[in-house]
PyMOL CGO cylinders between C-alpha atoms (Angstrom):
from pymol import cmd
from pymol.cgo import CYLINDER

trace = [
    CYLINDER, -46.57, -33.44, 21.73, -46.67, -36.82, 23.29, 0.3, 1, 1, 1, 1, 1, 1,
    CYLINDER, -46.67, -36.82, 23.29, -49.58, -37.09, 25.73, 0.3, 1, 1, 1, 1, 1, 1,
    CYLINDER, -49.58, -37.09, 25.73, -49.66, -40.66, 26.90, 0.3, 1, 1, 1, 1, 1, 1,
    CYLINDER, -49.66, -40.66, 26.90, -47.69, -43.86, 27.17, 0.3, 1, 1, 1, 1, 1, 1,
    CYLINDER, -47.69, -43.86, 27.17, -49.05, -45.28, 23.89, 0.3, 1, 1, 1, 1, 1, 1,
    CYLINDER, -49.05, -45.28, 23.89, -47.94, -42.20, 21.96, 0.3, 1, 1, 1, 1, 1, 1,
    CYLINDER, -47.94, -42.20, 21.96, -44.58, -42.43, 23.72, 0.3, 1, 1, 1, 1, 1, 1,
    CYLINDER, -44.58, -42.43, 23.72, -44.02, -45.98, 22.55, 0.3, 1, 1, 1, 1, 1, 1,
    CYLINDER, -44.02, -45.98, 22.55, -45.16, -45.23, 18.99, 0.3, 1, 1, 1, 1, 1, 1,
    CYLINDER, -45.16, -45.23, 18.99, -42.78, -42.22, 18.93, 0.3, 1, 1, 1, 1, 1, 1,
    CYLINDER, -42.78, -42.22, 18.93, -39.89, -44.40, 20.19, 0.3, 1, 1, 1, 1, 1, 1,
    CYLINDER, -39.89, -44.40, 20.19, -40.58, -46.98, 17.48, 0.3, 1, 1, 1, 1, 1, 1,
    CYLINDER, -40.58, -46.98, 17.48, -40.76, -44.31, 14.77, 0.3, 1, 1, 1, 1, 1, 1,
    CYLINDER, -40.76, -44.31, 14.77, -37.47, -42.84, 16.01, 0.3, 1, 1, 1, 1, 1, 1,
    CYLINDER, -37.47, -42.84, 16.01, -35.85, -46.23, 15.85, 0.3, 1, 1, 1, 1, 1, 1,
    CYLINDER, -35.85, -46.23, 15.85, -37.13, -46.71, 12.26, 0.3, 1, 1, 1, 1, 1, 1,
    CYLINDER, -37.13, -46.71, 12.26, -35.86, -43.25, 11.23, 0.3, 1, 1, 1, 1, 1, 1,
    CYLINDER, -35.86, -43.25, 11.23, -32.45, -43.86, 12.74, 0.3, 1, 1, 1, 1, 1, 1,
    CYLINDER, -32.45, -43.86, 12.74, -32.22, -47.20, 10.88, 0.3, 1, 1, 1, 1, 1, 1,
    CYLINDER, -32.22, -47.20, 10.88, -33.23, -45.41, 7.65, 0.3, 1, 1, 1, 1, 1, 1,
    CYLINDER, -33.23, -45.41, 7.65, -30.44, -42.87, 8.24, 0.3, 1, 1, 1, 1, 1, 1,
    CYLINDER, -30.44, -42.87, 8.24, -27.91, -45.66, 8.73, 0.3, 1, 1, 1, 1, 1, 1,
    CYLINDER, -27.91, -45.66, 8.73, -29.09, -47.34, 5.51, 0.3, 1, 1, 1, 1, 1, 1,
    CYLINDER, -29.09, -47.34, 5.51, -28.91, -44.03, 3.63, 0.3, 1, 1, 1, 1, 1, 1,
    CYLINDER, -28.91, -44.03, 3.63, -25.22, -43.72, 4.57, 0.3, 1, 1, 1, 1, 1, 1,
    CYLINDER, -25.22, -43.72, 4.57, -24.70, -47.22, 3.19, 0.3, 1, 1, 1, 1, 1, 1,
    CYLINDER, -24.70, -47.22, 3.19, -25.94, -46.20, -0.21, 0.3, 1, 1, 1, 1, 1, 1,
    CYLINDER, -25.94, -46.20, -0.21, -24.43, -42.66, -0.17, 0.3, 1, 1, 1, 1, 1, 1,
    CYLINDER, -24.43, -42.66, -0.17, -22.11, -43.43, -3.12, 0.3, 1, 1, 1, 1, 1, 1,
    CYLINDER, -22.11, -43.43, -3.12, -25.04, -44.45, -5.29, 0.3, 1, 1, 1, 1, 1, 1,
    CYLINDER, -25.04, -44.45, -5.29, -26.85, -41.08, -4.87, 0.3, 1, 1, 1, 1, 1, 1,
    CYLINDER, -26.85, -41.08, -4.87, -26.20, -37.63, -6.23, 0.3, 1, 1, 1, 1, 1, 1,
    CYLINDER, -26.20, -37.63, -6.23, -24.69, -35.46, -3.52, 0.3, 1, 1, 1, 1, 1, 1,
    CYLINDER, -24.69, -35.46, -3.52, -27.75, -33.17, -3.39, 0.3, 1, 1, 1, 1, 1, 1,
    CYLINDER, -27.75, -33.17, -3.39, -30.07, -36.11, -3.21, 0.3, 1, 1, 1, 1, 1, 1,
    CYLINDER, -30.07, -36.11, -3.21, -28.12, -37.60, -0.34, 0.3, 1, 1, 1, 1, 1, 1,
    CYLINDER, -28.12, -37.60, -0.34, -27.92, -34.29, 1.47, 0.3, 1, 1, 1, 1, 1, 1,
    CYLINDER, -27.92, -34.29, 1.47, -31.62, -33.54, 1.18, 0.3, 1, 1, 1, 1, 1, 1,
    CYLINDER, -31.62, -33.54, 1.18, -32.61, -37.04, 2.34, 0.3, 1, 1, 1, 1, 1, 1,
    CYLINDER, -32.61, -37.04, 2.34, -30.08, -36.90, 5.20, 0.3, 1, 1, 1, 1, 1, 1,
    CYLINDER, -30.08, -36.90, 5.20, -31.28, -33.45, 6.30, 0.3, 1, 1, 1, 1, 1, 1,
    CYLINDER, -31.28, -33.45, 6.30, -34.94, -34.43, 6.19, 0.3, 1, 1, 1, 1, 1, 1,
    CYLINDER, -34.94, -34.43, 6.19, -34.32, -37.57, 8.28, 0.3, 1, 1, 1, 1, 1, 1,
    CYLINDER, -34.32, -37.57, 8.28, -32.15, -35.69, 10.76, 0.3, 1, 1, 1, 1, 1, 1,
    CYLINDER, -32.15, -35.69, 10.76, -34.68, -32.91, 11.30, 0.3, 1, 1, 1, 1, 1, 1,
    CYLINDER, -34.68, -32.91, 11.30, -37.44, -35.49, 11.98, 0.3, 1, 1, 1, 1, 1, 1,
    CYLINDER, -37.44, -35.49, 11.98, -35.16, -37.52, 14.27, 0.3, 1, 1, 1, 1, 1, 1,
    CYLINDER, -35.16, -37.52, 14.27, -34.22, -34.39, 16.22, 0.3, 1, 1, 1, 1, 1, 1,
    CYLINDER, -34.22, -34.39, 16.22, -37.85, -33.40, 16.53, 0.3, 1, 1, 1, 1, 1, 1,
    CYLINDER, -37.85, -33.40, 16.53, -38.92, -36.81, 17.82, 0.3, 1, 1, 1, 1, 1, 1,
    CYLINDER, -38.92, -36.81, 17.82, -36.06, -36.81, 20.31, 0.3, 1, 1, 1, 1, 1, 1,
    CYLINDER, -36.06, -36.81, 20.31, -37.19, -33.42, 21.57, 0.3, 1, 1, 1, 1, 1, 1,
    CYLINDER, -37.19, -33.42, 21.57, -40.72, -34.68, 22.01, 0.3, 1, 1, 1, 1, 1, 1,
    CYLINDER, -40.72, -34.68, 22.01, -39.52, -37.74, 23.92, 0.3, 1, 1, 1, 1, 1, 1,
    CYLINDER, -39.52, -37.74, 23.92, -37.34, -35.56, 26.18, 0.3, 1, 1, 1, 1, 1, 1,
    CYLINDER, -37.34, -35.56, 26.18, -40.25, -33.26, 26.93, 0.3, 1, 1, 1, 1, 1, 1,
    CYLINDER, -40.25, -33.26, 26.93, -42.58, -36.11, 27.70, 0.3, 1, 1, 1, 1, 1, 1,
    CYLINDER, -42.58, -36.11, 27.70, -40.06, -37.77, 30.03, 0.3, 1, 1, 1, 1, 1, 1,
    CYLINDER, -40.06, -37.77, 30.03, -39.38, -34.40, 31.71, 0.3, 1, 1, 1, 1, 1, 1,
    CYLINDER, -39.38, -34.40, 31.71, -43.13, -33.95, 32.30, 0.3, 1, 1, 1, 1, 1, 1,
    CYLINDER, -43.13, -33.95, 32.30, -43.33, -37.39, 33.84, 0.3, 1, 1, 1, 1, 1, 1,
    CYLINDER, -43.33, -37.39, 33.84, -40.38, -36.79, 36.08, 0.3, 1, 1, 1, 1, 1, 1,
    CYLINDER, -40.38, -36.79, 36.08, -41.69, -33.36, 37.14, 0.3, 1, 1, 1, 1, 1, 1,
    CYLINDER, -41.69, -33.36, 37.14, -45.07, -34.82, 37.95, 0.3, 1, 1, 1, 1, 1, 1,
    CYLINDER, -45.07, -34.82, 37.95, -43.40, -37.59, 39.96, 0.3, 1, 1, 1, 1, 1, 1,
    CYLINDER, -43.40, -37.59, 39.96, -41.36, -35.06, 41.89, 0.3, 1, 1, 1, 1, 1, 1,
    CYLINDER, -41.36, -35.06, 41.89, -44.43, -33.06, 42.94, 0.3, 1, 1, 1, 1, 1, 1,
    CYLINDER, -44.43, -33.06, 42.94, -46.35, -36.16, 44.18, 0.3, 1, 1, 1, 1, 1, 1,
]
cmd.load_cgo(trace, "trace")
């Protein structure tokens, strides 16, 4: 779970890197065995989804805190 602004920025950067890696994976798809492509894609997508969820939760917490102030 993201707990501060620094972790938020690091997570955003990691998300950006993983999304770029997914884009690059699709560019080399034809050079990989279908199972290899699928496992790499699924691994990246699971991690991307997890980081997006963490970011959403952190932003929601910030907004909730701001609403109560």
